[in-house]
CHARMM internal coordinates of N, CA and C (Angstrom, degrees):
IC EDIT
DIST 1 N 1 CA 1.4491
DIST 1 CA 1 C 1.5263
ANGL 1 N 1 CA 1 C 108.02
DIST 1 C 2 N 1.2972
ANGL 1 CA 1 C 2 N 115.67
DIHE 1 N 1 CA 1 C 2 N 141.99
DIST 2 N 2 CA 1.4531
ANGL 1 C 2 N 2 CA 119.38
DIHE 1 CA 1 C 2 N 2 CA 179.25
DIST 2 CA 2 C 1.5246
ANGL 2 N 2 CA 2 C 110.72
DIHE 1 C 2 N 2 CA 2 C -72.77
DIST 2 C 3 N 1.3066
ANGL 2 CA 2 C 3 N 114.69
DIHE 2 N 2 CA 2 C 3 N 161.69
DIST 3 N 3 CA 1.4712
ANGL 2 C 3 N 3 CA 119.36
DIHE 2 CA 2 C 3 N 3 CA 179.30
DIST 3 CA 3 C 1.5262
ANGL 3 N 3 CA 3 C 110.85
DIHE 2 C 3 N 3 CA 3 C -61.66
DIST 3 C 4 N 1.3235
ANGL 3 CA 3 C 4 N 116.52
DIHE 3 N 3 CA 3 C 4 N -38.94
DIST 4 N 4 CA 1.4651
ANGL 3 C 4 N 4 CA 119.93
DIHE 3 CA 3 C 4 N 4 CA 179.78
DIST 4 CA 4 C 1.5290
ANGL 4 N 4 CA 4 C 110.85
DIHE 3 C 4 N 4 CA 4 C -66.36
DIST 4 C 5 N 1.3175
ANGL 4 CA 4 C 5 N 117.03
DIHE 4 N 4 CA 4 C 5 N -39.27
DIST 5 N 5 CA 1.4568
ANGL 4 C 5 N 5 CA 120.62
DIHE 4 CA 4 C 5 N 5 CA 179.37
DIST 5 CA 5 C 1.5184
ANGL 5 N 5 CA 5 C 111.48
DIHE 4 C 5 N 5 CA 5 C -65.67
DIST 5 C 6 N 1.3434
ANGL 5 CA 5 C 6 N 116.03
DIHE 5 N 5 CA 5 C 6 N -40.73
DIST 6 N 6 CA 1.4631
ANGL 5 C 6 N 6 CA 119.94
DIHE 5 CA 5 C 6 N 6 CA 178.52
DIST 6 CA 6 C 1.4999
ANGL 6 N 6 CA 6 C 111.43
DIHE 5 C 6 N 6 CA 6 C -66.08
DIST 6 C 7 N 1.3279
ANGL 6 CA 6 C 7 N 117.08
DIHE 6 N 6 CA 6 C 7 N -40.77
DIST 7 N 7 CA 1.4548
ANGL 6 C 7 N 7 CA 121.41
DIHE 6 CA 6 C 7 N 7 CA 179.49
DIST 7 CA 7 C 1.5366
ANGL 7 N 7 CA 7 C 109.90
DIHE 6 C 7 N 7 CA 7 C -65.27
DIST 7 C 8 N 1.3328
ANGL 7 CA 7 C 8 N 116.29
DIHE 7 N 7 CA 7 C 8 N -40.57
DIST 8 N 8 CA 1.4654
ANGL 7 C 8 N 8 CA 119.44
DIHE 7 CA 7 C 8 N 8 CA 179.18
DIST 8 CA 8 C 1.5237
ANGL 8 N 8 CA 8 C 110.22
DIHE 7 C 8 N 8 CA 8 C -63.25
DIST 8 C 9 N 1.3239
ANGL 8 CA 8 C 9 N 117.27
DIHE 8 N 8 CA 8 C 9 N -43.56
DIST 9 N 9 CA 1.4665
ANGL 8 C 9 N 9 CA 120.02
DIHE 8 CA 8 C 9 N 9 CA -179.90
DIST 9 CA 9 C 1.5229
ANGL 9 N 9 CA 9 C 111.56
DIHE 8 C 9 N 9 CA 9 C -63.19
DIST 9 C 10 N 1.3135
ANGL 9 CA 9 C 10 N 118.02
DIHE 9 N 9 CA 9 C 10 N -39.09
DIST 10 N 10 CA 1.4657
ANGL 9 C 10 N 10 CA 121.03
DIHE 9 CA 9 C 10 N 10 CA 177.45
DIST 10 CA 10 C 1.5169
ANGL 10 N 10 CA 10 C 110.78
DIHE 9 C 10 N 10 CA 10 C -66.38
DIST 10 C 11 N 1.3201
ANGL 10 CA 10 C 11 N 116.99
DIHE 10 N 10 CA 10 C 11 N -42.55
DIST 11 N 11 CA 1.4665
ANGL 10 C 11 N 11 CA 121.32
DIHE 10 CA 10 C 11 N 11 CA 177.53
DIST 11 CA 11 C 1.5167
ANGL 11 N 11 CA 11 C 111.20
DIHE 10 C 11 N 11 CA 11 C -62.26
DIST 11 C 12 N 1.3265
ANGL 11 CA 11 C 12 N 116.74
DIHE 11 N 11 CA 11 C 12 N -42.83
DIST 12 N 12 CA 1.4696
ANGL 11 C 12 N 12 CA 120.88
DIHE 11 CA 11 C 12 N 12 CA 179.27
DIST 12 CA 12 C 1.5150
ANGL 12 N 12 CA 12 C 110.12
DIHE 11 C 12 N 12 CA 12 C -62.07
DIST 12 C 13 N 1.3004
ANGL 12 CA 12 C 13 N 118.10
DIHE 12 N 12 CA 12 C 13 N -40.89
DIST 13 N 13 CA 1.4734
ANGL 12 C 13 N 13 CA 121.93
DIHE 12 CA 12 C 13 N 13 CA 179.97
DIST 13 CA 13 C 1.5333
ANGL 13 N 13 CA 13 C 110.46
DIHE 12 C 13 N 13 CA 13 C -63.65
DIST 13 C 14 N 1.3243
ANGL 13 CA 13 C 14 N 116.50
DIHE 13 N 13 CA 13 C 14 N -43.35
DIST 14 N 14 CA 1.4744
ANGL 13 C 14 N 14 CA 120.78
DIHE 13 CA 13 C 14 N 14 CA 179.26
DIST 14 CA 14 C 1.5223
ANGL 14 N 14 CA 14 C 110.10
DIHE 13 C 14 N 14 CA 14 C -63.64
DIST 14 C 15 N 1.3232
ANGL 14 CA 14 C 15 N 116.81
DIHE 14 N 14 CA 14 C 15 N -45.09
DIST 15 N 15 CA 1.4678
ANGL 14 C 15 N 15 CA 120.56
DIHE 14 CA 14 C 15 N 15 CA -179.58
DIST 15 CA 15 C 1.5166
ANGL 15 N 15 CA 15 C 109.95
DIHE 14 C 15 N 15 CA 15 C -63.83
DIST 15 C 16 N 1.3365
ANGL 15 CA 15 C 16 N 117.01
DIHE 15 N 15 CA 15 C 16 N -44.01
DIST 16 N 16 CA 1.4676
ANGL 15 C 16 N 16 CA 119.95
DIHE 15 CA 15 C 16 N 16 CA 179.72
DIST 16 CA 16 C 1.5302
ANGL 16 N 16 CA 16 C 111.02
DIHE 15 C 16 N 16 CA 16 C -60.47
DIST 16 C 17 N 1.3010
ANGL 16 CA 16 C 17 N 117.30
DIHE 16 N 16 CA 16 C 17 N -36.61
DIST 17 N 17 CA 1.4651
ANGL 16 C 17 N 17 CA 120.83
DIHE 16 CA 16 C 17 N 17 CA -179.09
DIST 17 CA 17 C 1.5194
ANGL 17 N 17 CA 17 C 112.76
DIHE 16 C 17 N 17 CA 17 C -77.66
DIST 17 C 18 N 1.3354
ANGL 17 CA 17 C 18 N 117.32
DIHE 17 N 17 CA 17 C 18 N -14.58
DIST 18 N 18 CA 1.4692
ANGL 17 C 18 N 18 CA 121.85
DIHE 17 CA 17 C 18 N 18 CA -178.68
DIST 18 CA 18 C 1.5256
ANGL 18 N 18 CA 18 C 109.83
DIHE 17 C 18 N 18 CA 18 C -133.50
DIST 18 C 19 N 1.3164
ANGL 18 CA 18 C 19 N 117.33
DIHE 18 N 18 CA 18 C 19 N 43.88
DIST 19 N 19 CA 1.4675
ANGL 18 C 19 N 19 CA 121.50
DIHE 18 CA 18 C 19 N 19 CA -174.13
DIST 19 CA 19 C 1.5261
ANGL 19 N 19 CA 19 C 112.66
DIHE 18 C 19 N 19 CA 19 C -59.92
DIST 19 C 20 N 1.3050
ANGL 19 CA 19 C 20 N 117.64
DIHE 19 N 19 CA 19 C 20 N -38.71
DIST 20 N 20 CA 1.4594
ANGL 19 C 20 N 20 CA 120.59
DIHE 19 CA 19 C 20 N 20 CA -179.18
DIST 20 CA 20 C 1.5208
ANGL 20 N 20 CA 20 C 111.95
DIHE 19 C 20 N 20 CA 20 C -61.73
DIST 20 C 21 N 1.3064
ANGL 20 CA 20 C 21 N 116.65
DIHE 20 N 20 CA 20 C 21 N -44.10
DIST 21 N 21 CA 1.4661
ANGL 20 C 21 N 21 CA 121.14
DIHE 20 CA 20 C 21 N 21 CA 179.32
DIST 21 CA 21 C 1.5238
ANGL 21 N 21 CA 21 C 111.06
DIHE 20 C 21 N 21 CA 21 C -68.88
DIST 21 C 22 N 1.3277
ANGL 21 CA 21 C 22 N 116.49
DIHE 21 N 21 CA 21 C 22 N -36.51
DIST 22 N 22 CA 1.4629
ANGL 21 C 22 N 22 CA 120.61
DIHE 21 CA 21 C 22 N 22 CA -176.88
DIST 22 CA 22 C 1.5331
ANGL 22 N 22 CA 22 C 111.65
DIHE 21 C 22 N 22 CA 22 C -67.48
DIST 22 C 23 N 1.3310
ANGL 22 CA 22 C 23 N 116.97
DIHE 22 N 22 CA 22 C 23 N -28.38
DIST 23 N 23 CA 1.4711
ANGL 22 C 23 N 23 CA 120.06
DIHE 22 CA 22 C 23 N 23 CA -179.67
DIST 23 CA 23 C 1.5214
ANGL 23 N 23 CA 23 C 111.14
DIHE 22 C 23 N 23 CA 23 C -58.83
DIST 23 C 24 N 1.3231
ANGL 23 CA 23 C 24 N 117.27
DIHE 23 N 23 CA 23 C 24 N -41.22
DIST 24 N 24 CA 1.4495
ANGL 23 C 24 N 24 CA 120.62
DIHE 23 CA 23 C 24 N 24 CA 179.54
DIST 24 CA 24 C 1.5245
ANGL 24 N 24 CA 24 C 112.34
DIHE 23 C 24 N 24 CA 24 C -65.42
DIST 24 C 25 N 1.3159
ANGL 24 CA 24 C 25 N 116.07
DIHE 24 N 24 CA 24 C 25 N -32.10
DIST 25 N 25 CA 1.4625
ANGL 24 C 25 N 25 CA 119.96
DIHE 24 CA 24 C 25 N 25 CA -179.84
DIST 25 CA 25 C 1.5185
ANGL 25 N 25 CA 25 C 111.91
DIHE 24 C 25 N 25 CA 25 C -72.17
DIST 25 C 26 N 1.3130
ANGL 25 CA 25 C 26 N 117.45
DIHE 25 N 25 CA 25 C 26 N -28.64
DIST 26 N 26 CA 1.4619
ANGL 25 C 26 N 26 CA 120.75
DIHE 25 CA 25 C 26 N 26 CA 179.53
DIST 26 CA 26 C 1.5297
ANGL 26 N 26 CA 26 C 109.52
DIHE 25 C 26 N 26 CA 26 C -62.05
DIST 26 C 27 N 1.3013
ANGL 26 CA 26 C 27 N 117.43
DIHE 26 N 26 CA 26 C 27 N -45.32
DIST 27 N 27 CA 1.4627
ANGL 26 C 27 N 27 CA 121.24
DIHE 26 CA 26 C 27 N 27 CA 179.20
DIST 27 CA 27 C 1.5209
ANGL 27 N 27 CA 27 C 112.52
DIHE 26 C 27 N 27 CA 27 C -62.57
DIST 27 C 28 N 1.3237
ANGL 27 CA 27 C 28 N 115.32
DIHE 27 N 27 CA 27 C 28 N -41.72
DIST 28 N 28 CA 1.4666
ANGL 27 C 28 N 28 CA 119.21
DIHE 27 CA 27 C 28 N 28 CA 178.76
DIST 28 CA 28 C 1.5318
ANGL 28 N 28 CA 28 C 110.70
DIHE 27 C 28 N 28 CA 28 C -65.52
DIST 28 C 29 N 1.3205
ANGL 28 CA 28 C 29 N 116.33
DIHE 28 N 28 CA 28 C 29 N -40.60
DIST 29 N 29 CA 1.4778
ANGL 28 C 29 N 29 CA 120.02
DIHE 28 CA 28 C 29 N 29 CA 179.51
DIST 29 CA 29 C 1.5242
ANGL 29 N 29 CA 29 C 110.14
DIHE 28 C 29 N 29 CA 29 C -66.04
DIST 29 C 30 N 1.3302
ANGL 29 CA 29 C 30 N 117.26
DIHE 29 N 29 CA 29 C 30 N -39.40
DIST 30 N 30 CA 1.4654
ANGL 29 C 30 N 30 CA 120.57
DIHE 29 CA 29 C 30 N 30 CA 178.95
DIST 30 CA 30 C 1.5268
ANGL 30 N 30 CA 30 C 110.38
DIHE 29 C 30 N 30 CA 30 C -63.40
DIST 30 C 31 N 1.3233
ANGL 30 CA 30 C 31 N 117.49
DIHE 30 N 30 CA 30 C 31 N -43.87
DIST 31 N 31 CA 1.4650
ANGL 30 C 31 N 31 CA 120.38
DIHE 30 CA 30 C 31 N 31 CA 179.30
DIST 31 CA 31 C 1.5463
ANGL 31 N 31 CA 31 C 110.74
DIHE 30 C 31 N 31 CA 31 C -62.45
DIST 31 C 32 N 1.3230
ANGL 31 CA 31 C 32 N 116.12
DIHE 31 N 31 CA 31 C 32 N -41.06
DIST 32 N 32 CA 1.4657
ANGL 31 C 32 N 32 CA 119.86
DIHE 31 CA 31 C 32 N 32 CA 179.24
DIST 32 CA 32 C 1.5281
ANGL 32 N 32 CA 32 C 110.74
DIHE 31 C 32 N 32 CA 32 C -64.67
DIST 32 C 33 N 1.3335
ANGL 32 CA 32 C 33 N 116.75
DIHE 32 N 32 CA 32 C 33 N -40.14
DIST 33 N 33 CA 1.4607
ANGL 32 C 33 N 33 CA 120.82
DIHE 32 CA 32 C 33 N 33 CA 179.37
DIST 33 CA 33 C 1.5348
ANGL 33 N 33 CA 33 C 110.88
DIHE 32 C 33 N 33 CA 33 C -66.01
DIST 33 C 34 N 1.3302
ANGL 33 CA 33 C 34 N 116.43
DIHE 33 N 33 CA 33 C 34 N -40.67
DIST 34 N 34 CA 1.4630
ANGL 33 C 34 N 34 CA 119.95
DIHE 33 CA 33 C 34 N 34 CA 177.97
DIST 34 CA 34 C 1.5214
ANGL 34 N 34 CA 34 C 111.16
DIHE 33 C 34 N 34 CA 34 C -62.37
DIST 34 C 35 N 1.3097
ANGL 34 CA 34 C 35 N 115.94
DIHE 34 N 34 CA 34 C 35 N -41.90
DIST 35 N 35 CA 1.4648
ANGL 34 C 35 N 35 CA 120.39
DIHE 34 CA 34 C 35 N 35 CA 179.58
DIST 35 CA 35 C 1.5342
ANGL 35 N 35 CA 35 C 110.75
DIHE 34 C 35 N 35 CA 35 C -65.70
DIST 35 C 36 N 1.3399
ANGL 35 CA 35 C 36 N 115.65
DIHE 35 N 35 CA 35 C 36 N -41.82
DIST 36 N 36 CA 1.4612
ANGL 35 C 36 N 36 CA 120.17
DIHE 35 CA 35 C 36 N 36 CA -178.62
DIST 36 CA 36 C 1.5194
ANGL 36 N 36 CA 36 C 112.79
DIHE 35 C 36 N 36 CA 36 C -67.04
DIST 36 C 37 N 1.3388
ANGL 36 CA 36 C 37 N 117.28
DIHE 36 N 36 CA 36 C 37 N -30.87
DIST 37 N 37 CA 1.4602
ANGL 36 C 37 N 37 CA 120.37
DIHE 36 CA 36 C 37 N 37 CA -178.67
DIST 37 CA 37 C 1.5213
ANGL 37 N 37 CA 37 C 112.93
DIHE 36 C 37 N 37 CA 37 C -95.15
DIST 37 C 38 N 1.3129
ANGL 37 CA 37 C 38 N 116.87
DIHE 37 N 37 CA 37 C 38 N -0.96
DIST 38 N 38 CA 1.4564
ANGL 37 C 38 N 38 CA 120.07
DIHE 37 CA 37 C 38 N 38 CA 177.93
DIST 38 CA 38 C 1.5139
ANGL 38 N 38 CA 38 C 113.45
DIHE 37 C 38 N 38 CA 38 C 67.97
DIST 38 C 39 N 1.3224
ANGL 38 CA 38 C 39 N 117.15
DIHE 38 N 38 CA 38 C 39 N 23.64
DIST 39 N 39 CA 1.4532
ANGL 38 C 39 N 39 CA 120.81
DIHE 38 CA 38 C 39 N 39 CA 177.64
DIST 39 CA 39 C 1.5105
ANGL 39 N 39 CA 39 C 114.96
DIHE 38 C 39 N 39 CA 39 C 84.97
DIST 39 C 40 N 1.3359
ANGL 39 CA 39 C 40 N 117.22
DIHE 39 N 39 CA 39 C 40 N 0.80
DIST 40 N 40 CA 1.4607
ANGL 39 C 40 N 40 CA 120.31
DIHE 39 CA 39 C 40 N 40 CA -177.08
DIST 40 CA 40 C 1.5259
ANGL 40 N 40 CA 40 C 113.84
DIHE 39 C 40 N 40 CA 40 C -67.29
DIST 40 C 41 N 1.3069
ANGL 40 CA 40 C 41 N 117.11
DIHE 40 N 40 CA 40 C 41 N -27.39
DIST 41 N 41 CA 1.4715
ANGL 40 C 41 N 41 CA 120.63
DIHE 40 CA 40 C 41 N 41 CA -174.85
DIST 41 CA 41 C 1.5235
ANGL 41 N 41 CA 41 C 112.49
DIHE 40 C 41 N 41 CA 41 C -123.30
DIST 41 C 42 N 1.3199
ANGL 41 CA 41 C 42 N 117.33
DIHE 41 N 41 CA 41 C 42 N 28.45
DIST 42 N 42 CA 1.4606
ANGL 41 C 42 N 42 CA 121.21
DIHE 41 CA 41 C 42 N 42 CA -176.73
DIST 42 CA 42 C 1.5239
ANGL 42 N 42 CA 42 C 112.93
DIHE 41 C 42 N 42 CA 42 C -54.89
DIST 42 C 43 N 1.3392
ANGL 42 CA 42 C 43 N 117.88
DIHE 42 N 42 CA 42 C 43 N -42.06
DIST 43 N 43 CA 1.4599
ANGL 42 C 43 N 43 CA 119.60
DIHE 42 CA 42 C 43 N 43 CA -178.46
DIST 43 CA 43 C 1.5218
ANGL 43 N 43 CA 43 C 111.91
DIHE 42 C 43 N 43 CA 43 C -64.02
DIST 43 C 44 N 1.3054
ANGL 43 CA 43 C 44 N 117.42
DIHE 43 N 43 CA 43 C 44 N -40.90
DIST 44 N 44 CA 1.4688
ANGL 43 C 44 N 44 CA 121.39
DIHE 43 CA 43 C 44 N 44 CA 179.22
DIST 44 CA 44 C 1.5202
ANGL 44 N 44 CA 44 C 110.77
DIHE 43 C 44 N 44 CA 44 C -69.46
DIST 44 C 45 N 1.3140
ANGL 44 CA 44 C 45 N 116.90
DIHE 44 N 44 CA 44 C 45 N -40.13
DIST 45 N 45 CA 1.4615
ANGL 44 C 45 N 45 CA 121.88
DIHE 44 CA 44 C 45 N 45 CA 178.16
DIST 45 CA 45 C 1.5224
ANGL 45 N 45 CA 45 C 109.60
DIHE 44 C 45 N 45 CA 45 C -63.86
DIST 45 C 46 N 1.3274
ANGL 45 CA 45 C 46 N 117.34
DIHE 45 N 45 CA 45 C 46 N -43.77
DIST 46 N 46 CA 1.4708
ANGL 45 C 46 N 46 CA 121.13
DIHE 45 CA 45 C 46 N 46 CA 179.45
DIST 46 CA 46 C 1.5289
ANGL 46 N 46 CA 46 C 111.35
DIHE 45 C 46 N 46 CA 46 C -62.75
DIST 46 C 47 N 1.3449
ANGL 46 CA 46 C 47 N 117.27
DIHE 46 N 46 CA 46 C 47 N -41.06
DIST 47 N 47 CA 1.4604
ANGL 46 C 47 N 47 CA 119.63
DIHE 46 CA 46 C 47 N 47 CA 178.26
DIST 47 CA 47 C 1.5255
ANGL 47 N 47 CA 47 C 111.81
DIHE 46 C 47 N 47 CA 47 C -64.29
DIST 47 C 48 N 1.3295
ANGL 47 CA 47 C 48 N 116.32
DIHE 47 N 47 CA 47 C 48 N -43.22
DIST 48 N 48 CA 1.4530
ANGL 47 C 48 N 48 CA 120.29
DIHE 47 CA 47 C 48 N 48 CA 178.87
DIST 48 CA 48 C 1.5194
ANGL 48 N 48 CA 48 C 112.04
DIHE 47 C 48 N 48 CA 48 C -64.48
DIST 48 C 49 N 1.3224
ANGL 48 CA 48 C 49 N 115.45
DIHE 48 N 48 CA 48 C 49 N -43.21
DIST 49 N 49 CA 1.4736
ANGL 48 C 49 N 49 CA 119.79
DIHE 48 CA 48 C 49 N 49 CA 179.41
DIST 49 CA 49 C 1.5279
ANGL 49 N 49 CA 49 C 110.56
DIHE 48 C 49 N 49 CA 49 C -66.05
DIST 49 C 50 N 1.3128
ANGL 49 CA 49 C 50 N 116.82
DIHE 49 N 49 CA 49 C 50 N -38.07
DIST 50 N 50 CA 1.4500
ANGL 49 C 50 N 50 CA 121.00
DIHE 49 CA 49 C 50 N 50 CA 177.55
DIST 50 CA 50 C 1.5265
ANGL 50 N 50 CA 50 C 112.04
DIHE 49 C 50 N 50 CA 50 C -63.72
DIST 50 C 51 N 1.3253
ANGL 50 CA 50 C 51 N 116.36
DIHE 50 N 50 CA 50 C 51 N -43.15
DIST 51 N 51 CA 1.4613
ANGL 50 C 51 N 51 CA 120.42
DIHE 50 CA 50 C 51 N 51 CA 178.67
DIST 51 CA 51 C 1.5264
ANGL 51 N 51 CA 51 C 111.01
DIHE 50 C 51 N 51 CA 51 C -64.86
DIST 51 C 52 N 1.3199
ANGL 51 CA 51 C 52 N 115.98
DIHE 51 N 51 CA 51 C 52 N -41.83
DIST 52 N 52 CA 1.4633
ANGL 51 C 52 N 52 CA 120.05
DIHE 51 CA 51 C 52 N 52 CA 178.48
DIST 52 CA 52 C 1.5196
ANGL 52 N 52 CA 52 C 111.19
DIHE 51 C 52 N 52 CA 52 C -64.39
DIST 52 C 53 N 1.3131
ANGL 52 CA 52 C 53 N 117.19
DIHE 52 N 52 CA 52 C 53 N -41.82
DIST 53 N 53 CA 1.4724
ANGL 52 C 53 N 53 CA 121.28
DIHE 52 CA 52 C 53 N 53 CA 179.50
DIST 53 CA 53 C 1.5279
ANGL 53 N 53 CA 53 C 110.76
DIHE 52 C 53 N 53 CA 53 C -65.32
DIST 53 C 54 N 1.3291
ANGL 53 CA 53 C 54 N 116.92
DIHE 53 N 53 CA 53 C 54 N -41.14
DIST 54 N 54 CA 1.4687
ANGL 53 C 54 N 54 CA 120.35
DIHE 53 CA 53 C 54 N 54 CA 177.34
DIST 54 CA 54 C 1.5211
ANGL 54 N 54 CA 54 C 110.83
DIHE 53 C 54 N 54 CA 54 C -60.33
DIST 54 C 55 N 1.3158
ANGL 54 CA 54 C 55 N 116.70
DIHE 54 N 54 CA 54 C 55 N -45.51
DIST 55 N 55 CA 1.4686
ANGL 54 C 55 N 55 CA 121.45
DIHE 54 CA 54 C 55 N 55 CA 178.67
DIST 55 CA 55 C 1.5242
ANGL 55 N 55 CA 55 C 110.36
DIHE 54 C 55 N 55 CA 55 C -59.43
DIST 55 C 56 N 1.3197
ANGL 55 CA 55 C 56 N 116.25
DIHE 55 N 55 CA 55 C 56 N -46.43
DIST 56 N 56 CA 1.4642
ANGL 55 C 56 N 56 CA 120.45
DIHE 55 CA 55 C 56 N 56 CA -177.36
DIST 56 CA 56 C 1.5383
ANGL 56 N 56 CA 56 C 111.33
DIHE 55 C 56 N 56 CA 56 C -66.69
DIST 56 C 57 N 1.3198
ANGL 56 CA 56 C 57 N 117.55
DIHE 56 N 56 CA 56 C 57 N -36.60
DIST 57 N 57 CA 1.4631
ANGL 56 C 57 N 57 CA 120.18
DIHE 56 CA 56 C 57 N 57 CA 177.15
DIST 57 CA 57 C 1.5297
ANGL 57 N 57 CA 57 C 110.59
DIHE 56 C 57 N 57 CA 57 C -62.85
DIST 57 C 58 N 1.3313
ANGL 57 CA 57 C 58 N 116.10
DIHE 57 N 57 CA 57 C 58 N -42.01
DIST 58 N 58 CA 1.4603
ANGL 57 C 58 N 58 CA 120.08
DIHE 57 CA 57 C 58 N 58 CA 178.39
DIST 58 CA 58 C 1.5310
ANGL 58 N 58 CA 58 C 110.50
DIHE 57 C 58 N 58 CA 58 C -63.03
DIST 58 C 59 N 1.3151
ANGL 58 CA 58 C 59 N 116.88
DIHE 58 N 58 CA 58 C 59 N -42.48
DIST 59 N 59 CA 1.4658
ANGL 58 C 59 N 59 CA 121.19
DIHE 58 CA 58 C 59 N 59 CA 179.77
DIST 59 CA 59 C 1.5243
ANGL 59 N 59 CA 59 C 109.63
DIHE 58 C 59 N 59 CA 59 C -65.59
DIST 59 C 60 N 1.3056
ANGL 59 CA 59 C 60 N 116.81
DIHE 59 N 59 CA 59 C 60 N -39.31
DIST 60 N 60 CA 1.4655
ANGL 59 C 60 N 60 CA 121.04
DIHE 59 CA 59 C 60 N 60 CA -178.47
DIST 60 CA 60 C 1.5349
ANGL 60 N 60 CA 60 C 110.42
DIHE 59 C 60 N 60 CA 60 C -66.06
DIST 60 C 61 N 1.3314
ANGL 60 CA 60 C 61 N 116.57
DIHE 60 N 60 CA 60 C 61 N -39.37
DIST 61 N 61 CA 1.4670
ANGL 60 C 61 N 61 CA 120.84
DIHE 60 CA 60 C 61 N 61 CA 177.90
DIST 61 CA 61 C 1.5172
ANGL 61 N 61 CA 61 C 111.22
DIHE 60 C 61 N 61 CA 61 C -65.49
DIST 61 C 62 N 1.3160
ANGL 61 CA 61 C 62 N 117.65
DIHE 61 N 61 CA 61 C 62 N -38.42
DIST 62 N 62 CA 1.4662
ANGL 61 C 62 N 62 CA 121.38
DIHE 61 CA 61 C 62 N 62 CA 178.32
DIST 62 CA 62 C 1.5334
ANGL 62 N 62 CA 62 C 110.18
DIHE 61 C 62 N 62 CA 62 C -64.36
DIST 62 C 63 N 1.3192
ANGL 62 CA 62 C 63 N 115.82
DIHE 62 N 62 CA 62 C 63 N -38.12
DIST 63 N 63 CA 1.4682
ANGL 62 C 63 N 63 CA 119.90
DIHE 62 CA 62 C 63 N 63 CA -179.81
DIST 63 CA 63 C 1.5278
ANGL 63 N 63 CA 63 C 111.66
DIHE 62 C 63 N 63 CA 63 C -67.71
DIST 63 C 64 N 1.3364
ANGL 63 CA 63 C 64 N 117.21
DIHE 63 N 63 CA 63 C 64 N -30.12
DIST 64 N 64 CA 1.4648
ANGL 63 C 64 N 64 CA 120.97
DIHE 63 CA 63 C 64 N 64 CA -178.93
DIST 64 CA 64 C 1.5182
ANGL 64 N 64 CA 64 C 111.49
DIHE 63 C 64 N 64 CA 64 C -72.53
DIST 64 C 65 N 1.3230
ANGL 64 CA 64 C 65 N 117.86
DIHE 64 N 64 CA 64 C 65 N -25.80
DIST 65 N 65 CA 1.4798
ANGL 64 C 65 N 65 CA 121.97
DIHE 64 CA 64 C 65 N 65 CA -177.05
DIST 65 CA 65 C 1.4918
ANGL 65 N 65 CA 65 C 112.33
DIHE 64 C 65 N 65 CA 65 C -76.09
END
COOR INIT
IC SEED 1 N 1 CA 1 C
IC BUILD
């Protein structure tokens, strides 16, 4: 496995184990991206943040069961 693949798998495991906390970071990252791009890509940033939040909500619900 490549170093990038291993790092991604470790990051995914950490996020899955802390999905609730990670949800708050998605919003902060989206706001920072919007500010950095001057609003040019707000729709794309919102879609990406929405997809990430949906994924994290699903992971958080699985952890509660």
